[in-house]
A tleap script that builds the chain and sets N, CA, C and O, in Angstrom:
source leaprc.protein.ff14SB
mol = sequence {
  NMET THR PHE ILE GLU ALA LYS GLU LYS LEU
  HIE ASN TYR ILE GLU GLN ALA ASP GLU GLN
  LYS VAL MET ASP MET LEU SER LEU PHE GLU
  PRO GLU THR LYS THR SER GLY TYR ILE TYR
  SER GLU THR THR LEU ASN MET LEU ARG GLU
  ARG SER GLU GLU TYR LEU THR ASP LYS SER
  THR LEU SER SER ALA GLU GLU SER MET GLY
  ARG ILE GLN LEU GLN ARG LYS LYS ASN GLY
  LEU GLN CSER
}
set mol.1.N position { -17.568 -24.787 -5.947 }
set mol.1.CA position { -18.140 -25.338 -4.580 }
set mol.1.C position { -19.599 -25.535 -4.724 }
set mol.1.O position { -20.263 -24.588 -5.145 }
set mol.2.N position { -20.209 -26.713 -4.406 }
set mol.2.CA position { -21.522 -27.032 -4.505 }
set mol.2.C position { -22.338 -26.425 -3.150 }
set mol.2.O position { -21.689 -26.085 -2.161 }
set mol.3.N position { -23.620 -26.331 -3.181 }
set mol.3.CA position { -24.372 -26.026 -2.001 }
set mol.3.C position { -24.088 -27.060 -0.838 }
set mol.3.O position { -23.924 -26.741 0.340 }
set mol.4.N position { -24.059 -28.142 -1.263 }
set mol.4.CA position { -23.819 -29.249 -0.199 }
set mol.4.C position { -22.369 -29.102 0.560 }
set mol.4.O position { -22.191 -29.229 1.772 }
set mol.5.N position { -21.461 -28.830 -0.345 }
set mol.5.CA position { -19.884 -28.806 0.084 }
set mol.5.C position { -19.960 -27.375 0.979 }
set mol.5.O position { -19.312 -27.362 2.025 }
set mol.6.N position { -20.670 -26.262 0.634 }
set mol.6.CA position { -20.635 -25.201 1.353 }
set mol.6.C position { -21.234 -25.278 2.687 }
set mol.6.O position { -20.690 -24.679 3.615 }
set mol.7.N position { -22.389 -26.013 2.886 }
set mol.7.CA position { -23.037 -26.380 4.123 }
set mol.7.C position { -22.105 -27.108 4.999 }
set mol.7.O position { -21.915 -26.760 6.165 }
set mol.8.N position { -21.457 -28.230 4.388 }
set mol.8.CA position { -20.442 -29.057 5.118 }
set mol.8.C position { -19.290 -28.206 5.649 }
set mol.8.O position { -18.846 -28.474 6.765 }
set mol.9.N position { -18.790 -27.238 4.963 }
set mol.9.CA position { -17.824 -26.378 5.269 }
set mol.9.C position { -18.161 -25.545 6.503 }
set mol.9.O position { -17.440 -25.441 7.495 }
set mol.10.N position { -19.267 -25.004 6.329 }
set mol.10.CA position { -19.769 -24.125 7.486 }
set mol.10.C position { -20.198 -24.875 8.713 }
set mol.10.O position { -20.142 -24.313 9.807 }
set mol.11.N position { -20.588 -26.012 8.606 }
set mol.11.CA position { -20.882 -27.001 9.704 }
set mol.11.C position { -19.661 -27.335 10.421 }
set mol.11.O position { -19.646 -27.403 11.650 }
set mol.12.N position { -18.518 -27.569 9.613 }
set mol.12.CA position { -17.296 -27.965 10.143 }
set mol.12.C position { -16.729 -26.790 10.891 }
set mol.12.O position { -16.120 -26.917 11.953 }
set mol.13.N position { -16.953 -25.644 10.295 }
set mol.13.CA position { -16.260 -24.431 10.810 }
set mol.13.C position { -16.906 -24.098 12.310 }
set mol.13.O position { -16.201 -23.827 13.282 }
set mol.14.N position { -18.318 -24.161 12.340 }
set mol.14.CA position { -18.959 -23.823 13.491 }
set mol.14.C position { -18.604 -24.877 14.620 }
set mol.14.O position { -18.462 -24.497 15.782 }
set mol.15.N position { -18.469 -26.135 14.281 }
set mol.15.CA position { -18.082 -27.220 15.222 }
set mol.15.C position { -16.759 -26.825 15.808 }
set mol.15.O position { -16.558 -27.152 16.977 }
set mol.16.N position { -15.922 -26.233 15.225 }
set mol.16.CA position { -14.541 -25.893 15.646 }
set mol.16.C position { -14.362 -24.501 16.257 }
set mol.16.O position { -13.402 -24.197 16.965 }
set mol.17.N position { -15.369 -23.678 15.924 }
set mol.17.CA position { -15.147 -22.234 16.324 }
set mol.17.C position { -15.542 -22.087 17.854 }
set mol.17.O position { -16.345 -22.824 18.425 }
set mol.18.N position { -14.840 -21.000 18.448 }
set mol.18.CA position { -14.942 -20.524 19.681 }
set mol.18.C position { -16.163 -19.780 19.849 }
set mol.18.O position { -16.820 -19.430 18.868 }
set mol.19.N position { -16.525 -19.506 21.082 }
set mol.19.CA position { -17.944 -18.937 21.453 }
set mol.19.C position { -18.196 -17.719 20.745 }
set mol.19.O position { -19.236 -17.488 20.127 }
set mol.20.N position { -17.002 -16.777 20.872 }
set mol.20.CA position { -17.196 -15.507 20.197 }
set mol.20.C position { -17.339 -15.574 18.655 }
set mol.20.O position { -17.942 -14.686 18.052 }
set mol.21.N position { -16.862 -16.479 18.114 }
set mol.21.CA position { -16.985 -16.497 16.499 }
set mol.21.C position { -18.340 -17.075 16.427 }
set mol.21.O position { -19.061 -16.519 15.599 }
set mol.22.N position { -18.839 -17.994 17.046 }
set mol.22.CA position { -20.257 -18.475 16.904 }
set mol.22.C position { -21.259 -17.350 16.985 }
set mol.22.O position { -22.075 -17.129 16.091 }
set mol.23.N position { -21.154 -16.600 18.176 }
set mol.23.CA position { -21.883 -15.515 18.357 }
set mol.23.C position { -21.826 -14.269 17.352 }
set mol.23.O position { -22.779 -13.504 17.206 }
set mol.24.N position { -20.635 -14.149 16.692 }
set mol.24.CA position { -20.467 -13.190 15.679 }
set mol.24.C position { -21.335 -13.646 14.370 }
set mol.24.O position { -22.058 -12.854 13.765 }
set mol.25.N position { -21.185 -14.955 14.024 }
set mol.25.CA position { -21.753 -15.478 12.990 }
set mol.25.C position { -23.350 -15.459 13.150 }
set mol.25.O position { -24.078 -15.247 12.181 }
set mol.26.N position { -23.751 -15.650 14.200 }
set mol.26.CA position { -25.369 -15.672 14.584 }
set mol.26.C position { -25.737 -14.181 14.408 }
set mol.26.O position { -26.820 -13.914 13.887 }
set mol.27.N position { -24.971 -13.270 14.776 }
set mol.27.CA position { -25.501 -12.040 14.719 }
set mol.27.C position { -25.637 -11.448 13.168 }
set mol.27.O position { -26.203 -10.384 12.922 }
set mol.28.N position { -25.095 -12.210 12.272 }
set mol.28.CA position { -25.180 -11.823 10.858 }
set mol.28.C position { -26.640 -12.374 10.451 }
set mol.28.O position { -27.217 -11.838 9.505 }
set mol.29.N position { -27.217 -13.386 11.120 }
set mol.29.CA position { -28.457 -13.844 10.709 }
set mol.29.C position { -29.624 -13.547 11.708 }
set mol.29.O position { -30.800 -13.709 11.382 }
set mol.30.N position { -29.264 -13.137 12.854 }
set mol.30.CA position { -30.299 -12.602 13.811 }
set mol.30.C position { -29.805 -11.186 14.417 }
set mol.30.O position { -29.069 -11.056 15.395 }
set mol.31.N position { -30.368 -10.146 13.624 }
set mol.31.CA position { -29.653 -8.855 14.142 }
set mol.31.C position { -30.256 -8.567 15.546 }
set mol.31.O position { -29.690 -7.687 16.193 }
set mol.32.N position { -31.183 -9.104 16.028 }
set mol.32.CA position { -31.612 -8.835 17.309 }
set mol.32.C position { -30.892 -9.331 18.426 }
set mol.32.O position { -31.012 -8.877 19.564 }
set mol.33.N position { -29.983 -10.466 18.030 }
set mol.33.CA position { -29.274 -10.977 19.019 }
set mol.33.C position { -28.107 -9.913 19.422 }
set mol.33.O position { -27.532 -9.378 18.474 }
set mol.34.N position { -27.742 -9.590 20.615 }
set mol.34.CA position { -26.883 -8.659 21.041 }
set mol.34.C position { -25.798 -9.584 21.517 }
set mol.34.O position { -25.973 -10.658 22.093 }
set mol.35.N position { -24.549 -8.973 21.169 }
set mol.35.CA position { -23.240 -9.525 21.819 }
set mol.35.C position { -22.642 -8.431 22.511 }
set mol.35.O position { -21.527 -8.592 23.007 }
set mol.36.N position { -23.284 -7.253 22.618 }
set mol.36.CA position { -22.775 -6.158 23.416 }
set mol.36.C position { -23.839 -5.207 23.515 }
set mol.36.O position { -24.782 -5.184 22.724 }
set mol.37.N position { -23.681 -4.332 24.592 }
set mol.37.CA position { -24.797 -3.293 24.821 }
set mol.37.C position { -24.624 -2.029 24.268 }
set mol.37.O position { -25.221 -1.036 24.683 }
set mol.38.N position { -23.639 -2.025 23.126 }
set mol.38.CA position { -23.345 -0.699 22.543 }
set mol.38.C position { -24.125 -0.658 21.096 }
set mol.38.O position { -24.160 -1.590 20.293 }
set mol.39.N position { -24.696 0.532 20.953 }
set mol.39.CA position { -25.397 0.868 19.779 }
set mol.39.C position { -24.937 2.214 19.183 }
set mol.39.O position { -25.301 3.293 19.651 }
set mol.40.N position { -24.185 2.098 18.213 }
set mol.40.CA position { -23.456 3.278 17.547 }
set mol.40.C position { -24.326 3.995 16.562 }
set mol.40.O position { -24.918 3.392 15.668 }
set mol.41.N position { -24.402 5.442 16.757 }
set mol.41.CA position { -25.127 6.122 15.711 }
set mol.41.C position { -24.403 6.088 14.466 }
set mol.41.O position { -23.245 5.675 14.411 }
set mol.42.N position { -25.122 6.558 13.338 }
set mol.42.CA position { -24.466 6.539 11.894 }
set mol.42.C position { -23.395 7.480 12.084 }
set mol.42.O position { -22.349 7.162 11.518 }
set mol.43.N position { -23.385 8.550 12.730 }
set mol.43.CA position { -22.333 9.440 12.703 }
set mol.43.C position { -21.029 8.904 13.312 }
set mol.43.O position { -19.933 9.212 12.845 }
set mol.44.N position { -21.159 8.212 14.216 }
set mol.44.CA position { -20.007 7.444 15.065 }
set mol.44.C position { -19.576 6.298 13.949 }
set mol.44.O position { -18.389 6.133 13.669 }
set mol.45.N position { -20.478 5.633 13.423 }
set mol.45.CA position { -20.053 4.580 12.436 }
set mol.45.C position { -19.311 5.226 11.243 }
set mol.45.O position { -18.290 4.651 10.866 }
set mol.46.N position { -19.622 6.126 10.731 }
set mol.46.CA position { -19.025 6.946 9.770 }
set mol.46.C position { -17.610 7.455 10.130 }
set mol.46.O position { -16.668 7.476 9.339 }
set mol.47.N position { -17.571 7.873 11.450 }
set mol.47.CA position { -16.275 8.354 11.884 }
set mol.47.C position { -15.179 7.117 12.000 }
set mol.47.O position { -14.009 7.283 11.654 }
set mol.48.N position { -15.589 6.077 12.432 }
set mol.48.CA position { -15.002 4.831 12.663 }
set mol.48.C position { -14.590 4.320 11.268 }
set mol.48.O position { -13.426 3.978 11.058 }
set mol.49.N position { -15.455 4.271 10.400 }
set mol.49.CA position { -15.246 3.931 9.035 }
set mol.49.C position { -14.054 4.719 8.396 }
set mol.49.O position { -13.148 4.158 7.778 }
set mol.50.N position { -14.135 6.094 8.603 }
set mol.50.CA position { -13.131 6.975 8.013 }
set mol.50.C position { -11.721 6.630 8.684 }
set mol.50.O position { -10.687 6.475 8.033 }
set mol.51.N position { -11.810 6.540 9.928 }
set mol.51.CA position { -10.487 6.331 10.625 }
set mol.51.C position { -9.970 4.925 10.301 }
set mol.51.O position { -8.750 4.762 10.288 }
set mol.52.N position { -10.749 3.939 10.048 }
set mol.52.CA position { -10.355 2.668 9.722 }
set mol.52.C position { -9.685 2.820 8.317 }
set mol.52.O position { -8.524 2.429 8.198 }
set mol.53.N position { -10.316 3.342 7.285 }
set mol.53.CA position { -9.842 3.573 6.032 }
set mol.53.C position { -8.435 4.416 5.964 }
set mol.53.O position { -7.569 4.123 5.140 }
set mol.54.N position { -8.298 5.398 6.824 }
set mol.54.CA position { -7.099 6.133 6.888 }
set mol.54.C position { -5.955 5.198 7.346 }
set mol.54.O position { -4.840 5.176 6.825 }
set mol.55.N position { -6.388 4.381 8.446 }
set mol.55.CA position { -5.276 3.538 9.056 }
set mol.55.C position { -4.798 2.632 8.055 }
set mol.55.O position { -3.588 2.481 7.887 }
set mol.56.N position { -5.798 1.913 7.263 }
set mol.56.CA position { -5.462 0.911 6.300 }
set mol.56.C position { -4.761 1.475 5.087 }
set mol.56.O position { -4.061 0.707 4.427 }
set mol.57.N position { -4.875 2.707 4.737 }
set mol.57.CA position { -4.202 3.397 3.716 }
set mol.57.C position { -2.955 4.266 4.134 }
set mol.57.O position { -2.436 5.070 3.360 }
set mol.58.N position { -2.573 4.069 5.251 }
set mol.58.CA position { -1.432 4.796 5.943 }
set mol.58.C position { -1.594 6.244 5.725 }
set mol.58.O position { -0.628 6.944 5.421 }
set mol.59.N position { -2.754 6.705 5.867 }
set mol.59.CA position { -3.025 8.158 5.828 }
set mol.59.C position { -3.038 8.706 7.308 }
set mol.59.O position { -2.885 9.909 7.514 }
set mol.60.N position { -3.213 7.854 8.276 }
set mol.60.CA position { -3.383 8.461 9.665 }
set mol.60.C position { -1.917 8.535 10.235 }
set mol.60.O position { -0.961 7.845 9.880 }
set mol.61.N position { -1.946 9.508 11.185 }
set mol.61.CA position { -0.608 9.728 12.060 }
set mol.61.C position { -0.881 9.000 13.221 }
set mol.61.O position { -1.983 9.030 13.770 }
set mol.62.N position { 0.179 8.275 13.664 }
set mol.62.CA position { 0.192 7.482 14.828 }
set mol.62.C position { 1.005 8.295 16.082 }
set mol.62.O position { 1.980 9.017 15.867 }
set mol.63.N position { 0.592 8.118 17.049 }
set mol.63.CA position { 1.195 8.742 18.330 }
set mol.63.C position { 1.928 7.722 19.189 }
set mol.63.O position { 1.515 6.565 19.263 }
set mol.64.N position { 2.946 8.111 19.798 }
set mol.64.CA position { 3.632 7.243 20.883 }
set mol.64.C position { 2.578 6.984 21.983 }
set mol.64.O position { 1.478 7.529 22.073 }
set mol.65.N position { 3.093 6.086 22.776 }
set mol.65.CA position { 2.263 5.734 24.041 }
set mol.65.C position { 2.537 6.869 25.000 }
set mol.65.O position { 1.651 7.051 25.835 }
set mol.66.N position { 3.487 7.592 25.044 }
set mol.66.CA position { 3.848 8.686 25.825 }
set mol.66.C position { 2.944 9.944 25.389 }
set mol.66.O position { 2.376 10.662 26.211 }
set mol.67.N position { 2.879 10.127 23.958 }
set mol.67.CA position { 2.087 11.222 23.654 }
set mol.67.C position { 0.561 10.985 24.020 }
set mol.67.O position { -0.137 11.916 24.421 }
set mol.68.N position { 0.126 9.828 23.880 }
set mol.68.CA position { -1.268 9.468 24.038 }
set mol.68.C position { -1.554 9.599 25.533 }
set mol.68.O position { -2.615 10.140 25.846 }
set mol.69.N position { -0.712 9.157 26.516 }
set mol.69.CA position { -0.812 9.275 27.864 }
set mol.69.C position { -0.934 10.688 28.225 }
set mol.69.O position { -1.847 11.045 28.971 }
set mol.70.N position { -0.040 11.564 27.728 }
set mol.70.CA position { -0.079 13.059 27.852 }
set mol.70.C position { -1.305 13.669 27.679 }
set mol.70.O position { -1.769 14.422 28.535 }
set mol.71.N position { -1.953 13.370 26.488 }
set mol.71.CA position { -3.209 14.017 26.074 }
set mol.71.C position { -4.407 13.360 26.980 }
set mol.71.O position { -5.404 14.030 27.249 }
set mol.72.N position { -4.267 12.150 27.389 }
set mol.72.CA position { -5.208 11.615 28.303 }
set mol.72.C position { -5.079 12.339 29.639 }
set mol.72.O position { -6.141 12.653 30.175 }
set mol.73.N position { -4.006 12.634 30.223 }
set mol.73.CA position { -3.778 13.082 31.521 }
set mol.73.C position { -4.254 14.559 31.408 }
set mol.73.O position { -4.889 15.056 32.338 }
set mol.74.N position { -3.953 15.285 30.261 }
set mol.74.CA position { -4.517 16.713 30.034 }
set mol.74.C position { -6.007 16.708 30.048 }
set mol.74.O position { -6.541 17.648 30.638 }
set mol.75.N position { -6.697 15.887 29.546 }
set mol.75.CA position { -8.230 15.693 29.465 }
set mol.75.C position { -8.626 15.486 30.868 }
set mol.75.O position { -9.521 16.163 31.373 }
set mol.76.N position { -7.980 14.558 31.527 }
set mol.76.CA position { -8.387 14.233 33.005 }
set mol.76.C position { -8.308 15.485 33.820 }
set mol.76.O position { -9.205 15.825 34.592 }
set mol.77.N position { -7.186 16.169 33.621 }
set mol.77.CA position { -6.868 17.521 34.410 }
set mol.77.C position { -8.273 18.391 33.915 }
set mol.77.O position { -9.030 18.790 34.799 }
set mol.78.N position { -8.535 18.619 32.728 }
set mol.78.CA position { -9.522 19.483 32.391 }
set mol.78.C position { -10.861 19.087 32.875 }
set mol.78.O position { -11.747 19.921 33.061 }
set mol.79.N position { -11.028 17.699 33.101 }
set mol.79.CA position { -12.345 17.270 33.689 }
set mol.79.C position { -12.270 17.123 35.186 }
set mol.79.O position { -13.204 16.556 35.752 }
set mol.80.N position { -11.262 17.573 35.874 }
set mol.80.CA position { -11.128 17.423 37.267 }
set mol.80.C position { -10.823 16.022 37.778 }
set mol.80.O position { -11.140 15.645 38.906 }
set mol.81.N position { -10.231 15.324 36.940 }
set mol.81.CA position { -10.040 13.935 37.266 }
set mol.81.C position { -8.548 13.560 37.472 }
set mol.81.O position { -8.024 12.672 36.800 }
set mol.82.N position { -7.935 14.204 38.342 }
set mol.82.CA position { -6.509 14.149 38.589 }
set mol.82.C position { -6.236 12.692 38.936 }
set mol.82.O position { -6.995 11.975 39.588 }
set mol.83.N position { -5.050 12.336 38.417 }
set mol.83.CA position { -4.454 10.800 38.655 }
set mol.83.C position { -3.450 10.746 39.614 }
set mol.83.O position { -2.919 9.670 39.891 }
savepdb mol mol.pdb
quit
């Protein structure tokens, strides 16, 4: 693919992209452009990368919705947030 062809392909993609995709692409070129108010620490990013890798390689264990809700309710109780 030539440089001109690549530019045309990107231009066509941008013309058809929805708002979120355009903002995501812009964030690649302008790091100061914020699409959300969240800033993650390197520790959090590493944890997310690890979990993603575990999920993608089937090394993670999944919980049912009922198990997840049970853990959430237990934490809410511990924190005094009865539902």
